[in-house]
C-alpha positions in Angstrom: 0.0 0.0 0.0 1.3 3.4 -0.9 1.7 6.2 1.6 -1.6 8.2 1.4 0.1 11.4 2.4 2.0 11.3 -0.9 -1.3 11.9 -2.7 -1.8 15.3 -1.1 -0.5 18.7 -2.1 0.6 19.4 1.4 1.5 23.0 0.7 -2.3 23.5 0.2 -3.1 22.3 3.6 -4.8 22.9 6.0 -8.1 22.9 4.1 -10.7 25.7 4.1 -13.8 23.6 4.7 -15.9 24.7 7.7 -15.1 23.2 11.1 -17.0 19.9 11.4 -17.6 19.5 7.7 -17.5 15.8 6.6 -15.9 16.5 3.2 -12.4 16.1 4.6 -13.3 12.6 5.9 -14.7 11.6 2.5 -11.6 12.9 0.7 -9.4 11.1 3.1 -11.4 7.9 2.5 -10.9 8.2 -1.2 -7.2 8.8 -0.9 -6.8 5.8 1.4 -8.7 3.6 -1.2 -6.3 4.9 -3.9 -3.3 4.2 -1.6 -4.5 0.6 -0.9 -4.6 0.0 -4.7 -1.2 1.6 -5.1 -2.4 3.6 -8.1 0.2 5.6 -10.0 -0.6 9.3 -9.4 0.4 10.1 -12.9 -2.3 7.8 -14.2 -5.1 9.3 -12.1 -7.1 12.5 -13.0 -9.6 14.0 -10.6 -12.4 16.2 -12.0 -14.8 18.5 -10.1 -17.5 21.0 -10.8 -18.4 23.9 -8.4 -19.3 23.7 -4.7 -17.8 22.8 -1.4 -17.1 19.2 -2.6 -15.3 20.6 -5.6 -12.6 22.1 -3.5 -11.3 18.6 -2.8 -9.1 18.2 -6.0 -7.2 21.3 -5.1 -5.7 19.4 -2.2 -4.8 16.3 -4.2 -1.5 15.7 -5.9 -2.9 14.4 -9.2 -3.7 16.0 -12.5 -6.9 17.8 -11.5 -9.5 19.7 -13.4 -11.9 22.2 -11.8 -14.7 22.8 -14.2 -18.1 24.6 -14.5 -21.0 24.0 -12.3 -22.6 20.6 -13.0 -20.3 19.8 -15.9 -17.7 17.6 -14.2 -19.0 14.4 -15.8 -19.1 16.0 -19.2 -15.4 17.0 -18.9 -14.5 13.6 -17.4 -16.2 11.8 -20.3 -14.1 13.7 -22.8 -10.9 12.9 -20.8 -11.8 9.2 -20.6 -12.6 9.0 -24.3 -9.3 10.6 -25.3 -7.3 8.7 -22.7 -9.0 5.4 -21.8 -5.8 4.3 -20.0 -6.3 6.9 -17.2 -8.2 6.3 -14.0 -10.8 9.1 -14.0 -12.5 10.2 -10.8 -15.2 12.8 -10.4 -15.7 14.5 -7.0 -19.1 16.2 -6.9 -21.8 17.4 -4.5 -25.5 16.7 -4.3 -26.4 20.0 -5.9 -23.6 20.0 -8.5 -24.4 16.4 -9.5 -28.2 16.0 -9.3 -29.5 19.5 -10.2 -27.7 21.3 -13.0 -25.5 18.2 -13.5 -28.4 15.7 -13.4 -28.6 15.1 -17.1 -24.9 14.5 -17.4 -25.2 12.0 -14.5 -27.9 9.8 -15.9 -26.2 9.7 -19.3 -22.8 8.8 -17.9 -24.6 6.0 -16.1 -26.5 5.0 -19.2 -23.2 4.8 -21.2 -21.5 2.8 -18.4 -18.3 4.8 -19.1 -15.4 3.9 -16.8 -15.6 6.8 -14.4 -15.7 6.7 -10.6 -18.0 9.3 -9.2 -17.9 10.3 -5.5 -21.0 12.2 -4.6 -20.6 14.1 -1.3 -24.2 14.4 -0.2 -24.7 16.9 2.6 -28.4 17.5 1.5 -27.9 21.2 0.8 -26.0 23.8 -1.2 -23.2 24.7 1.2 -20.9 27.0 -0.6 -23.7 29.4 -1.7 -25.3 29.7 1.7 -27.7 26.9 2.2 -30.2 26.7 -0.6 -32.1 23.4 -0.7 -30.9 20.8 -3.3 -32.6 17.9 -5.1 -31.3 15.8 -2.2 -32.8 17.9 0.7 -35.3 15.7 2.5 -38.9 16.9 2.2 -39.8 19.4 5.0 -36.2 20.5 5.7 -35.3 24.2 5.8 -33.0 26.1 3.5 -32.4 29.7 2.6 -34.6 29.1 -0.5 -37.1 27.0 1.6 -37.6 29.1 4.8 -40.8 27.2 5.6 -39.5 23.8 4.5 -39.2 22.3 1.0 -42.3 20.6 -0.3 -40.4 18.7 -3.0 -39.5 15.0 -2.6 -35.8 14.3 -2.8 -34.0 11.9 -5.1 -32.9 8.5 -4.0 -29.5 8.9 -5.6 -28.5 5.2 -5.5 -31.8 4.0 -7.1 -31.4 6.8 -9.7 -27.9 5.6 -10.6 -29.0 1.9 -10.8 -32.0 2.7 -12.9 -29.9 4.9 -15.3 -27.4 2.0 -15.8 -24.5 2.4 -13.4 -22.8 -0.9 -12.8 -21.4 -0.3 -9.3 -23.4 1.7 -6.7 -22.6 2.0 -3.0 -23.5 4.3 -0.1 -21.6 5.2 3.1 -21.4 8.1 5.6 -18.7 10.3 7.1 -19.2 8.3 10.3 -18.6 5.0 8.6 -15.2 5.9 7.2 -13.8 2.4 7.0 -16.8 1.3 5.0 -16.4 4.2 2.7 -12.8 3.2 2.0 -13.9 -0.4 1.2 -16.7 0.6 -1.2 -14.5 3.3 -2.9 -11.8 0.7 -3.5 -14.4 -1.6 -5.2 -15.7 1.4 -7.2 -12.2 2.2 -8.5 -11.8 -1.5 -9.5 -15.1 -1.6 -11.4 -14.7 -1.4 -15.2 -17.7 0.8 -15.8 -19.6 3.7 -14.3 -19.3 3.6 -10.5 -21.2 5.8 -8.0 -20.4 6.1 -4.3 -22.9 8.3 -2.4 -21.0 9.6 0.7 -23.5 11.2 3.1 -21.7 14.0 5.0 -22.6 16.5 7.6 -22.9 20.2 7.0 -23.2 21.8 10.5 -22.9 25.3 9.2 -26.0 25.3 7.0 -28.0 22.0 7.1 -27.3 21.5 10.8 -27.8 25.1 11.9 -30.9 25.8 9.8 -32.6 22.6 10.9 -31.5 22.5 14.5 -29.7 19.2 14.0 -27.0 20.1 16.5 -23.2 20.0 16.3 -21.1 18.0 13.8 -20.8 15.2 16.5 -24.5 15.1 16.9 -25.0 14.9 13.2 -22.5 12.0 13.0 -24.3 10.2 15.7 -27.5 10.7 13.7 -25.8 8.8 10.8 -24.7 6.1 13.3 -28.2 5.6 14.6 -30.0 5.5 11.3 -27.6 3.8 8.9 -28.1 0.1 8.4 -25.7 -2.1 6.5 -27.5 -3.6 3.5 -26.7 -7.1 4.6 -28.3 -6.5 8.0 -31.2 -4.7 6.3 -32.0 -7.8 4.3 -33.1 -9.6 7.5 -35.1 -6.7 8.9 -38.8 -6.0 8.7 -40.1 -2.9 7.0 -41.2 -1.6 10.4 -37.7 -1.8 11.8 -36.3 -0.1 8.7 -38.7 2.8 9.0 -36.8 6.1 9.2 -33.5 4.4 8.4 -31.3 4.1 5.3 -29.0 1.4 3.9 -25.3 1.7 3.5 -22.7 -0.6 1.8 -22.6 -2.1 -1.6 -26.0 -1.7 -3.1 -25.4 -2.9 -6.7 -22.6 -4.6 -8.6 -23.2 -6.0 -12.1 -20.7 -6.3 -15.0 -21.7 -4.7 -18.3 -19.8 -3.7 -21.5 -17.9 -0.5 -20.9 -18.4 2.5 -23.2 -14.8 3.4 -24.2 -14.0 -0.3 -24.9 -17.1 -0.6 -27.1 -16.3 2.7 -28.8 -12.7 1.7 -29.5 -13.9 -1.6 -31.0 -16.3 0.3 -33.2 -13.6 2.6 -34.4 -11.4 -0.4 -35.2 -14.2 -2.1 -37.1 -14.8 1.0 -39.2 -11.1 1.4 -39.8 -10.9 -2.2 -41.1 -13.8 -1.6 -43.4 -12.3 1.6 -44.7 -9.0 -0.1 -45.3 -10.8 -2.9 -47.2 -12.6 -0.3 -49.3 -9.4 1.6 -50.1 -7.8 -1.7 -51.1 -10.7 -2.3 -53.5 -10.4 1.1 -55.0 -6.7 0.7 -55.6 -7.3 -2.7 -57.2 -10.0 -1.2 -59.5 -7.6 1.6 -60.5 -4.8 -0.8 -61.3 -7.1 -3.0 -63.4 -8.4 -0.1 -65.3 -4.8 0.8 -66.2 
């Protein structure tokens, strides 16, 4: 296993996330998963959009790309198509990924392109002062929902599975060892992988909804998260008000860049055959 500290731009530390924010834990879990696999940092590229989560690549010593709001997966798709040999990782937030970036998300999943997407879900727009996001639970408060949002939230894992992702998992900032495990599996999957990392935002989500301190929010995760293996043996009544964590879906399917490369080679062979026929005809006419 490689030294995880070698993957950080240590001159950029300490980070500027709010005290108690879970994004540092999620970033640390990803780096530990990469270190376990001993990935060559020169063969890894990390892409982000805009938001608190998108600060993460700035602290990581890989080739990194900080893109437009919601467009991380579009940029990552271009990178993967041009350089299929690279390990492409997207670090995004619930607002960045499921609102303005939602269309890119479902189509990246549909294509099953080999990109590992880490969604830091703190259920709110943190960087822009606490607006509600597509992941904010119904009834919760935000600056744009002062009386509580009336919209239902996405189930991100089910959305990813339905759209075609081939590896889907969920963890929380409290369950960091589990996060490392599922991120490692996501990185190994040859296809579109999604890890929903539920994190605490005490500054906005916690304060606006009286959820308490960062520690109290982490304890909330501890009390309500159920490993998917344990959940399989529980009744619906016992699962009421809880959510599952762990590996939720894992199924091998053809990967997009491999399929695309095969198509390009097939067309190239046909074109070469056609050119050969043209040359033969020209020679015969002479």
